[in-house]
C-alpha positions, 0 to 999 in steps of 0.5 A, a space after each residue: 908797542 912791546 912795552 907794558 903799561 906802567 903800574 903807576 899808569 894802570 892805577 891812574 887809568 883806573 881812577 880816570 875810568 872810575 870817575 862818575 862825573 866830569 868834576 871827578 874826571 877833571 880832578 884825576 887829570 892832575 894825577 895824570 900830569 904828575 904821573 907823566 912828569 914823574 915817570 918815564 912813560 913809554 908810548 903804550 902807557 901814554 896811549 892808555 892814558 889818552 884813551 882812558 881820558 877820551 879826547 871828547 872830554 879834553 875837547 869840552 875842556 878846551 871849548 868851555 868858558 865856564 869855570 867854578 867860582 874862584 878858579 882862574 878863567 883858563 884853568 880848564 884849557 890850561 890843564 887840557 893842553 898840558 895833558 895833550 902836550 905831554 901825551 902827543 909826544 909819542 906817535 901812538 897818540 899824535 897819529 891817533 884817529 881822535 887827534 887827526 880828526 880834531 887838528 882844527 882844535 889846535 889850529 883854532 887856539 893858534 888862530 884865536 890869538 891872532 886878534 889880539 896884540 902880542 903886548 896885550 895878550 894874557 900870559 895864560 893865553 900865550 901859554 895856551 898857544 905855545 902848548 898848541 904849537 907843541 902839539 901841532 909840531 908833534 903831529 907834523 912829525 908823522 906822515 899821517 899827521 901832516 896829511 891831516 894838517 894839509 887837509 884842513 888848509 893849515 898852510 892858509 891858516 898859518 899864512 894868516 897867523 904870520 901876516 897878522 904878526 900874531 904870537 909865535 909867528 916863527 912857529 907858524 912859519 916853521 909848520 907851514 914850511 914843513 907841510 909845503 915841503 911835503 906836499 909841494 905846489 898843491 899846498 897852495 892850490 887855493 892859496 895863491 893870494 896867501 902865497 904872494 902876501 906871505 912872500 911880500 912880508 918875508 921879502 921886506 924882512 929879508 931886505 931890511 933885516 941885517 941881523 942873523 935872521 937874514 940868513 935864517 930867512 934864506 933857508 925858509 924862502 928856498 923851500 917856499 920858492 921850490 914849491 912855488 905854485 905854477 900860477 905864480 910863474 905862469 901869470 907873473 913873468 913880469 911879476 916885479 910889476 905886480 908883486 914886490 917880493 921878487 925884486 926885494 929878494 934880489 936886493 936882499 941877495 945882492 946885499 948878502 953876496 956882495 958882502 964878506 961872509 962866512 960859509 954858514 952865511 954864504 951857503 943858504 944865500 947861494 941856495 936861495 939864488 939858485 931857487 930864484 933862477 929856477 923860478 924866474 930864469 936868468 933874467 931875474 938876476 939882471 934887475 940892477 938898471 945901472 949895472 945889470 950884468 954884475 950880479 948875473 956874472 957874480 953868481 956864475 963866478 961864485 957857483 964855479 968857485 964853490 964847485 971847485 972848492 967842493 970837488 977838487 982833491 976830495 973823496 967822493 964821500 966828502 963831495 956827497 956831503 955837500 950835495 945840496 949846496 953843489 946841486 944849487 951851484 950846478 943849477 945856477 951854472 946850467 940856467 946861466 949857460 943856457 941864457 948865455 947860449 941864447 946870445 941875448 946878453 952883450 958881454 965885453 971881451 974881458 967879461 967873456 974871457 973871465 966867465 969862460 975861465 971860471 966855467 972851465 975851472 968848474 967843469 975841469 973839476 967835474 970831469 976829474 970826478 967823473 973820470 975817477 968814478 968811471 974807473 972805480 970798480 965799486 958800483 954806484 948806489 942810487 943816491 950816488 947816481 942821482 948826484 952824478 945826474 946833477 953834474 951831468 945836467 950842468 956839464 951837458 949845458 956847458 958842452 952845448 955852449 962850448 962845442 970844442 971844450 976839453 974834447 980829450 977829457 970829455 971823450 974819456 968820460 963819455 961812456 960812463 956819462 952816457 951809461 948814467 944818462 941812458 939809465 935816467 932816460 929809461 927811468 924817466 920814460 917808465 915814469 912818464 908812461 905810468 903817469 899818463 896811462 891809467 891803470 888799476 894796478 898797484 901803485 907805481 914806485 918811482 926810480 929816483 933816477 926818473 926825476 930828470 932825463 939826463 939824456 934829453 939834456 945831453 942831446 944837443 951836445 951829442 950833435 957836436 960830439 958826432 962831428 968829432 972823429 974820436 967822439 963819434 967813435 966812442 958813441 958807435 962803440 957803446 952803440 949809443 945809436 940804439 938808445 937814441 932810436 928809442 929816445 926818438 920814438 919816445 919823444 915822437 909819441 909826445 910831440 905828435 899828440 893825437 886827441 883821444 878817439 871819440 867813442 862810436 856812440 858819441 860821434 853823432 851827438 852835437 859837441 861843443 868847441 874842442 877843448 884846448 890842450 893843457 899848457 903843461 902838455 904843450 910845454 912837453 910837446 915843445 920840448 920833445 920837438 927840440 929833442 927830435 931835432 937834436 936826435 935827427 941832427 946826430 943821426 944825420 952827422 953819422 949818415 954823412 960821416 960813417 957811410 959804411 957803418 950806416 949801410 951795413 947797420 940794420 938799426 938804420 934801416 929800422 930808423 928809415 922805416 920809422 921816418 917813412 911811416 911817421 913823417 906823413 902823419 905829421 902836420 906841416 904847421 908852424 910848430 912842426 916845421 923844423 921837426 918836419 924838415 929834419 925828419 924829411 932830410 934824415 929820411 933822404 940821407 938814409 934812403 940814399 944809403 939804403 937803396 939796395 933795400 928799397 922795394 918799388 911796391 912799398 907804399 910808405 916810400 910813396 907817402 914819404 917822398 910826397 911829404 918830402 917834396 911838399 917840404 921842399 916845394 913850399 920853401 920858396 915863392 915869387 914876390 910879384 909885388 916887389 915892383 910897382 909895374 904891373 908887367 914887371 917880373 918878381 923876386 924869389 923869396 922865402 915863403 912867410 911860413 918858412 921865414 921865421 925859422 929859415 935860419 934852421 931850415 935853410 941848410 936843411 933845404 939845400 941838403 934835401 935838394 942835393 940828396 933827392 937829386 942823388 937818389 933820383 940817379 940811384 933809384 930812377 923810379 922815385 922820379 914818378 912821385 915828383 913828376 906826378 906831384 906837378 913839382 917840376 912844372 911848378 918850378 918852371 912856372 916860378 922861374 918864368 916869373 922871376 927877374 933874370 939874373 936875380 936867382 941866388 947862385 946856390 938856389 939856381 944850382 939846386 933847382 937846375 940839378 934836380 930838374 936835370 936828374 928828373 929828366 935823366 930818370 924820365 925823358 917824358 918830362 921834357 915835353 911837359 916842361 917845354 909846354 911850360 915855357 922852360 926855354 924862357 926859364 933856361 935863358 933867363 937864369 942861364 940854365 946851361 945844363 938843363 937847356 942841353 937836356 931840353 933842347 939838345 946840343 
C-alpha cells in the first residue's frame, strides 16, 4: 500500500469521523459514493474509507427495516450495499477481518431472496442481491476470502439457492464451483445430499437444454465431478438406480458427442466424459441397452484422434497449451485400456482392429513427442515433467495391454521415460511418508510430481519389457533394478500393514473390538500388493534370463536377504496368497544363483524355507468325497484356499517345486528343513490316497523329482518313507526313479 490516501478521500474521512449521530453519518455516505465514483481510488484510499465508516454501522443499515417517513423502504440497505460493492473491489477491504467475520451478512441477503418468486421480486430487492453477489465474488477472489466462505458452508447455501431457482442462480453456481475447486471433496463433507440434489437438477438441464448453455454446463459439471465426495462413489456404484444424474449425463454427452460440433463445443464435452469415467469407471459408458459398446468405443476413437491432432507436427510449447484437453484424452484412454485388458467386453474382430488402429495412432504420436524430448538438450521444467507424466500413465496402460507393441520405438524412449517415472516415484514416496508420519516440523511443500506414481503404473509393462532381450538390456544399462528394489521395499511397507503397538500401560486394560482398517488404507494395501507382484515378476525374469548378471550383482544378494527376512512375517491368508507365492519363488530363484554366499547358520534361511515349503505344501489336497464308495481312492485337487487364484499361482507352484529340487542338489543341508517339516511324509500320505493313474503328469514329475532330490541329499529319508507305504505310492503312480532310490534296482 505505497500509494497515499487521496486528498478528497481524506476530507471525506474527516466528515465521516466528525459525524455525531447515525443520521449525520448516513448522510456522509452519499459523499463517499460520489467520491469513489468521481475519483480513481487506490486501495489505501478505499481502506481508509472502509475503516472510517466501520462495518458495524453498515451492518446496522443492512439489518434495519425502519426508515424515516417518506424514504423508500430499501434506502438504507441500498446505500450500504452500494458502498460495500465500491470498496470491496480491492484486496485490502475484501480480506479485512471485519468483512471475513461477517460474510454471512452477504449470504443472508442472497438466501433471503430465495423465498420469493423471481417474477414477483421487488426491483430494489433484486438490486440488493446483485450487489451482494458482487461483494461475494470480490471476497472469493482471495484465498482468505475463500476460506471464510468455506467455513460458513457457502457451498450448502448456494446449493439451496440453485435448487430453489432463486434470482441469479448462475452467480450462485459460479461461486459454488470456485469454492469447490479450491477445497475439493471436503467442501461436501456435510453436503452429500445437497450434492446429489444439485447434480440431479443440473443433469436434467444438461440433457434437455439444447442451447449454448448445454456446453457451458459441461465446464461447470466437470469441476463438480472432479471434487466428487468419496461417499458418492463408494455408496453409489449402482448410482443409476438411486440418483438420476449419472444416466442423465450419459444421455446429454451422447447427444453432444454424436453431433457435428465445433472445437469450442467438443472440448468441454470430452473433459466431462473423462471426469465421468474417472468417477464411475468405464462401465458408466455402457448404459445404452440397445448398443452398449458404441459410446465406449466412440470415446476411445475421439480421444485418440484428438491426441493425434494436438501432438502431430506440433512444437512442445504448442502441445502444452492444450494440456487440459490432452489430460482428459489420456485419462479416457488409460481407463478404457484398463477395462479392455480385463477382457469383460465382447468385441467383434472388426471392432478390435479398429480400436487397435486408433490406439496405435495415438501412441505413435506420444512416442514421437517423447523421442523428441529425450534428445533435447534443454532440461524440462516441472510443469513440462508433469505433462510428460500424463502421457506416460496412458502409455503404460497401452504397453501392459499390447505387450509387443512398437518395441523399437518403446526401447528408444525407455531411459527417458523411466527417468521421469523414477522421479515421480521418489516424489510420491516422500509425500506418502510425510503424510503418514506425524511431525511437528514446519509444513511440507509437495513436489508437483508427487501427485501420481508413474513408476507404479509402469510396473506391469516392465514385466513384459524384461522378457525382450533389447528391452531388458536397456533396463540393466540404466540400473533400473536399483529403483525397483526401493520400490519393492516401499510397497511392502504399505501392503504389510501392522497395527500400532499398544503402550505397556494400556496392555492390561480391557479393550473393545479391534477397529477396522479404513477403506482408503485397504485400497492402498491392495494396490501395493499388485505392485509387489509385478516387481517380483520383473526380478524373476531377470533371474532366469540374466544368470551371470544376477550371480555377480550385490544388489540381488540384498534382494534375497529382503525376501528371507520379510516373507516369514507375511500372513499366508487369502489377500496375501499371490504375493506370498511370488515372494517365495523369487527367493528360490535368487537362492539357486547365490548358493556361494549362503551360510548354514543363517537363521533367516531356515524361516524362509519353512515359509516356502508351507506355500508349496498347501496347494494340493485329496478329494476323498469324489467317489461315493467308502473305500474308494480320491482325486488330487487344488485346495479351496488356492483355487480362486490358481490361474496366477499354478505356474508359480511348478516353478517353485522345480527350483527347490535344484537347490537341494546344490545345497544338500537345506533338505533338513524339508525333512523336519514332515512334508516328504505328507506327500506320500497324499499319494497313497489318490486313485492310481489319476495324477496329472506335470504334478507327478514335480513330486517325484522333489522326493528323489531329498533322498539324494539325506539317505535317512528312505527308511522314513518306506514306513509310510511309499511302495504303494510308487506302484500306483509309476514313480520309477523314486522306486529305484527307495528299493534299489
